[in-house]
Every structure is written in structure tokens, then in C-alpha cells.
N, C-alpha and C positions, 0 to 999 in steps of 0.2 A: 654298147648298151647290152648285148647278149651276155658279155662277161659279167657285167654288174648284177644282172638278173640271176645268173647261174650262182654267183657268190652269195647273194641275198637268200637264195633258196637253201643253199648248203650251210650257211651260217645258222639260219633258223632251224633247220633240221638237226643240227648238233645241239643248239642252245636248249630246245624244249626238253629233251630227256634229262639233260644235265641239271636243269632247274628244278624238275620234278624229283630227281634223285636227291639234291640238296635239301629240298623242302621235306622229304621223307625222313631225312637224317635229323633235321631240326625238330621234326614232329616227334621223333623218339625221345629227345630230350625233354620236350614238353610232357609226353606221357610219363617219363620218369618223375618229373616234378609233381604233377598232379596226383599220381597214384601214391608216392611217398608222403605227400602232403595230407592225404586223407587217412594216413596211418597216425602220424602226429608230428608236431613241430620239430622235434629232435631228429626224427627220421629224414624230414625234408631238409633241414639244415645240414645233416650229415651228407645227403646226396649232393647238395650244392657245393660244400667244402670239398668232398671227395672228387667231385668232378672238376674243381678248380685246381686240384693237385694233379689229376691224371691228364686233363686235355693239353696242358702246356708241354707235358712230358711227350706226348704223342706227336707233337708238331714236327720234331725232327723226322721221325718216320714218314709222316705225311709229306713234308717238303722233299724228302729224297725220292719218294714214289712219284711225286708230281714232275720231277726231272724226266722221268721215262716217257711221258707223253710227247714233248717236243722232240726227243731223240727218236723216238718210233715214227713219228710223223714225217721227220726228215727222211727216214729210210723209206717210208711208204711213197712219199713224193718222188724219190730218185729210184724207186723200184729195187731197192737193195734188200730183198725179202730173205736172203740167206743169212743176213747178219742179225735178225730179229730174235731167233731162239737163244743165241749167245747173249744178246743184250738183255732179254728178259730174265735169264738166269743170273747175269751179273746184277741185275736190279734187285733180286732176292737177296744175294749176298750183301749189297750196300745197305738195304734196308734192315736186314737181320742184325747188322752190326749195332745199329741204333736202336733196335728192339731189345737187344741184350742191355744196352746202355739204359734204356728206359726202365727195364726190370731192376737194375741195380739202383737207380735213383728212387724209384718207389719204395725201396727199403728203407729210405730216410723219412718216410711219412710220419712215424712216431715222434721224431724230433721237431718236425714242422708243428704238429699238434701240441706238443709240449711248449713250444715257443708261444703258441696262441693262447695257452692256459685255459683250455676248454675244460668243461665238467666231464666226469668220468664216462658216463653213458654215451654222451655225444662223441667223445674221443674213440670209444670202442666201436660204435656203429660206423663211424667214418673209416677207421682202420680196416674194419671187416669189409666195407664196400671196396676200398682200394685193393685189398688182397684178393677179393673175388674178381674184380674186373682185370687184374693183372694176369689171370689165366687166359684171357681173351687176346693178349698182345701178339702171340705168334699167328692167330687168326686175322687179326687186324693187319699184320704185315702182309700176309698172303693176299687178302682182299684188295688193299690199296694198290699193290703192285699189279695184280691182274686187272684191276679196274682201269688204271692209267695205260696199260698195255692196250686194252681194247679202245680206249678213247683216243690213244695215239693213232690207231687205225681208223679214226673217225666213226667208231661203232659205239655210240652212247647209249643205245637202248638197253643193254644188259645192266647198266647202272641204274636204269629206271625200274626195270622188273625186279632186280634183286634188292633195290632199296625198299620196294613194297614187301618182298619176303622178309627182310629184316624186321620191318614194322609188325608183320603178322606174327613173328616169333617174339617180339618185344612185349607186346600187350599181354598175352596169356602167361609168359614167363614171369613177368612182374607180378601178375595176379597171384600166381602159384607161390612164389618165393617170398614176396613181401608179407602176404597174409597167411601162408602156410596151408595151402589146400592140397588135395590129392596125396596126402602123406608125406608132403614136403615140409621141412622145418620152417617155422615163422620167423624170417629174418629182419623183417621191418626194412628200412632204408638200404640196409646191406644187400637185401634181395635184388635191388636195382642193379648192383654191381655184378651179381651172378647172372642176371638176365642179360645184361650187356655183353658179358663175355660169351654167352650162348649165341647172341645175335652176331658178334664178330665171326664166330666159327661157322654159324649157319650161312652167312653171306659168303664167306670164304670158299666153303665147300660147294655152294651153288655156282659161284663164278668159276672155280676150278673145273667143275663138270662141264660148264658151258665151253670154256676156252679150249680144253683138252679133247672135246668130243665134237665140236662144231665143224662142219664142213667148210665153213668160211675160212678156218685157220689151218686146214689140212695140208695145204701146200707150203706152210711155213716149218713143218717138221719139228714142232716145238719140243717133243719128247723123245725124237729119234736118238738124240745124243745128250749125255750129261756133260756140261762144261764145267771144269774146275774154276775155282776163283782166279781172275786175271787181274793183277794189281792195276794196270793201266785203265782197264774198263771200269773197274770198281771206283777208282780215283776220279775219273771222268764223270761218272754219274754223281758222285759226292760233290765234286766241284760245281756242277750245276745245281744240285738239289739243296745243298747246305745253305747257300744264300737265300733261296726260296723259303726255307724253313726259318731262317732268322727274320726275314722280312715279315712273315706271319707272326713270328713271336713278338717283334717290336710293336705290331698293331694290337695284338691280344693284350700285351703286357701295359700298353698305353691306357687301355679302357679299364684294366684292372687297378692301375695306379690311381686314375682319376676317381674310381669307386671309393677307394680308401680316402683320398683327399676330401671327398664330399661327405663321407660318413660323419664328421663332426658337426655338420650343418643341420642335422636333425632328421627324424624320420620322414617328414613330409618332403623335404628336399631330396632325400635319398630315394623315396618311392616314386616321386615325379620323373627323376633322372632314370630310374630303372625302367619305367614305362615307356619313356621315349626312346632309350636304348633298345628295348625288346622289339618295339615296332620297327626302329631303323634296322635292326639285325635281321628282321624277317624280310624287309624290303631289299636289303643288300644281296639276298639270294639272287636277284635278277641280274644286276651287274656282275656279280661273281661268276654266275653262268656264262654270261656273254663273254667275260674275261677268259674263262676256261675254253670256250668254243673258239675264240679267235686265236689262241695259242696253237690250236690243232691246224687251223686253216693256214696261219702263216708258217708253220713248220713244214706243212705239205708243199706250199708254194715254193719255199726256199729249197726244199729237197728236189723239187722238179726244176729248178733253175729259173724261177719266175719272181724275182724280187718285187717287180711292179705289181703283180697279183697279191703279194704279201701286204703291201700298203693299201691296196684296194680293200682287202679284208679289214684292215685297221679302220679306215675311214667308214665302212658301212656299219662295223661293230659300234663305232663311236656315235653314229647316227642313231642306231637302235638304242644304245644306252642313254643318250641325252634326251631323246623323245620320251622314254620311260621315266626318266629322272624328272623331267619337266611336269609331266602329268601327275606323277606321284607327289611332286612338291606342292602342287595345287591342292591335291586332296589333303595332304598333311597339314597345310596352312589353313585351310578352310575348315577341315573336319577334325582338328586336333583334339577339341574338347570332347567331341563325340566319342572318338577312338580311346581316349583316356577313361571315359565313363564306362567303358567295357571292362576295365581293370578294378575300378574302385567307385563307391559312391561319394567319397570324400571331396567336397567342393574345393578345398584349398590344394589338394594334390592334383585334381582335374585341371584347375586354372594354371598351376605352374607347369604341369606336363604339356598343356596346350601351348604355352610360351616356348617351352623347349622344342616342341615338334614344329614350331614356326621356324626356329633356327635349323632343325633337322631337314626341313624342306631345302635349305641352302646346302647343308652338309651333304645330302644325297647327290647334289650336282657334282660337287668336287670329288666325292668318293667314287662316282661312276666314272668320271674322267680319268682318275689315277688308276682304277682297277682295270679299265680297257687298255690304258698305255702299258701298265705293268704286264698284263696277259700277252700283249703283242711283243714286248721285249723277251718274255719267256719263250715265245715262238722262235725268236732269233737265237735262243739259247744264251742270252745276255742276261745274267742274274747278279753278277757281283756289284756293279755299279748301282743297280736299282736297289739292292739291299742297303747300301751306304746312303743312298738318297732316302730311302724310307726311314732310316735311323735319324737322320739329320731332320727331317720333316716332322716326324712324330714326336720325338723326345727333346732335343735341345730347342726346337721352334714351337711346335704345338703345345707341349705340355707347359713350357715356360710362359707362353701367352696365356694359356688357360689359367695357371696358377696365379699370375699377376692380376688378371682381371676377376677371377673368382674369389681369391682369398686376401687380396691387398688393396690398399687405397693409392697405390703408387701413380696410376694413370687416371683412373676414373674411380668414384665410390664402388666398393667391392659389389660384384654382380652375382655372387653365389654360383649356382650350377650354370646359369646362362653363360657366365664367363668361360667356364670350362668348355661349353659347346662351341662358343666363338673360337677357342683354342683348337678344338677338333677341325673346324672349318679352315682355320689359317693353316694348320699343318698339312691337311689334305690338299689344299689348294697349291701350297709350295710343292708339295709332291707331284701334283698333276703337271705343273710348269716344268719341274726338273726332269721328270720322266719323258715329257714330250721332246724336250731339247735332246735328251739321250737318244730317243728313238729316231729322231731326224738325222743324228750323227750316224747311228748304227746303219739305218736304211741306206743312206748315201754311200757308206763303205761298202755294203753288199752290191749295190748298183755298180759302182766303180770296179769292184773285183770281177763282176760278171763281164763287164765291158772289156776289161783287160784279158780275161780268159778267152773271149771271143776273138779278140785281135790275135792272140798268141795261136789259136787254133787256125786262124786264116792264114797266118804265115808259116 
């Protein structure tokens, strides 16, 4: 019982700051949207499209950085502190490789916009946005590596504090560069890109000052020696991180694909879908934060040679997540129309959005289950098979079911947006089942390995 109470406290202590940090990042995106929208419709559209180009490109860097958290938490659990400085620096090298690749890919933005056949001013503002935000890529690399290093050591408070610092930079920077105040040029929507670049650098510098001056990390001697790139270590980080990045890409691209498939159904359907998706994305920050926290606790337990505690962390995280999902599901089901009315006065959109949020209530349950299982597997540093399972669940299964129900009469009369949401639910449910089976297999393997090691030590 004492062990369970201790684990509940630890998990809650980690989840809270991660959740606030995630919400501040989402709030920055909201601020960009609102402030650009007040300029004019072209600037708002440019920020939306520019972000749609930039965000998928950053997923590789973000995924590689996420790999550092379970690696460091394993070291922390096994008290291998001397290895942390090298692994942190190898993480920089690994993430920098994909940072350079991201900058190269962003150079193809003009061709993407030419393919979209957008009007000239829209095209120019979008390109300016992408070019400005690209200056922040090195800062983004530095920040995400240092953040995941801190979180790997179960220190999530810096993410919270520095998330607020980023928000405090973002709002005035947007005001200055979008509207041209204090002698700055009036850049419109492109100013959001410059503001975001400054945010990345501000957060990176703040995190670097904390990590490299904090007494908490003094014993790790992070800057005593500069390690050259080591192929094995860099490859190891990429081996864990690349599947994480691809899993994120499969999920993000699924929602992007559905948005395109729903577009021909008309503005009412598109608007209702976007409202339901926006609310669901906000709600998802809770299971995502629990998932990130359980990765750290599982990694620490395995590093300490306590695989049973790793599964205890999973069970407690799952209870946390499903209780939240159940409460949230009831709120979304009963209050869907009221929530939609906060976005629009249009009755047709509100009614359809309320229907979709009834489905989103079920979606949240499946999404929470798969997120916690995925986070636990990352703690085991098992990422390749979860990537494959995510692809199968989201694309061949979820998208196919959604398309058949939403756009065809093959099984039932076409359901429109609701059919795609049933596809989401189906895909996430399949993912939850497959990931749970995989987790059971991996956890049994760890426990068997520990038993064999104990027998060998005894003999």
C-alpha cells in the first residue's frame, strides 16, 4: 500500500507541471491565431498554412528529443550519473542532424504553395512566416533536448516555468511585429513567425541557464568535458527517437487527411468538425501529460531493476487517465452544444458539433488508453513495434473505416463527419488493444530477464 501511495504522489507531481507546460504551448498557438486574425483574413490563413508546413517538419526533432527522457530516467534509476553528460551531448548531435534536415525541407515551401495555387499576397506572407520561424530551429533543438533531459531526471518544474516565459515573450513580440510598433516593421501574419523564433530562443536560453548553473545538476559535470559525436550513441538515440517521431507523424497526418476529405462536405460540416477537434485537442493535453509522466516513472523503475514497479506505474497512470476520460466524456456528451456555442452562434454548426462531441466523448476514452500504453512502452525504450501498430491502427484501419462510413454508402447511408469520427474511435481502439498486448509481452520479458539475472548472481 505504501508503495502504491508513493507512486501516486510521484506520478501526480510529474504530471502537473508537464500539463501546464503543454497548455502554455497550446496557448501560444491560440495567441498567434487570435492576433493574426485581428489583422485580416489573409494573415490568419497564412499563419495557419505556415504552421501546417512547419509543425510536421519539427516532429522529427521533437521525437528524437523525446527519446532522451527514458534513456536518462534509466540512468537515474540505476545511478549511472557519469554517463549523463555524454548522452546529453550525443542527444544534441542526434537532434541537430534532423534540425539541419528540417531547414532543408523548409526550403521547398515555395513549391508546396505553388501546388496549392494560392493568391500572391497569401503566398508571400506564408513564405515570410516560414522563413522567419526557421531562424528559431536551432533554439528549438536546444530547448527540446534540455527539456527532455530535465524531465528524464523527474524534474518537470522547469518546463512549467519556462513555458510561461515563452508565453510572456510571445504576446508582446506578436504585438510588435504583426502591427509594427516601437519602430519595428509591420509584418502582419509573418510577424508571428518572427515572434515564434524569438520564443524558441528565449526558452532555449532560459533552459540552458537553468541546467548549466543549477546546483541540482552540479554533480553531473555537464560541461566539464565536450564529447565528440559517437556513432553508436547517436544511432542509439535515433533508433529510439525516430519511431516516436513517426508515430506522432502518423497521428498528425491522419487528422490532416481527414480535414481534406471533409472539406468537400461544405463549410458547416468543416466548422463543426474543427470545433470538436479543437476541444478534443485541448482535452488531450491531460492524457498526453500522464503519458509523458509514466514514461519517466517506468524508465526510473527499470533502471533501478524494479520491473514490477514499472507496471504499477502503468496501472496507476491508467486509472488516472480513465477517470479523467470518463468525467470529461460526460461533460462533452451533456455539454457539447454549450461548448460549441462558445465558438459560433450558428445553430446548424452548433447542433452538428454537439453530435460530434458526443462521439468525441468515446474517442477520449480510446485515446487516453492508447496514450498511456504508448507512454509506458516508451519507458521500456520499446518504440519500433508501437510505431508499426500506430500506422496500422490510424491509416489502413481508422482512415479506411472513416472514409467508408463518411463518404460512401457501402455499409450504411453516408454519415459525413460523424463517419470519420467513428473511424477515429475505431483506429484508436485497435491501437489501445495492440499496444496493451505488446506491453504485456515486453513487461513479462523484463521480469523474466530480472529473474534470470538474480539466479545467475546467486550461483
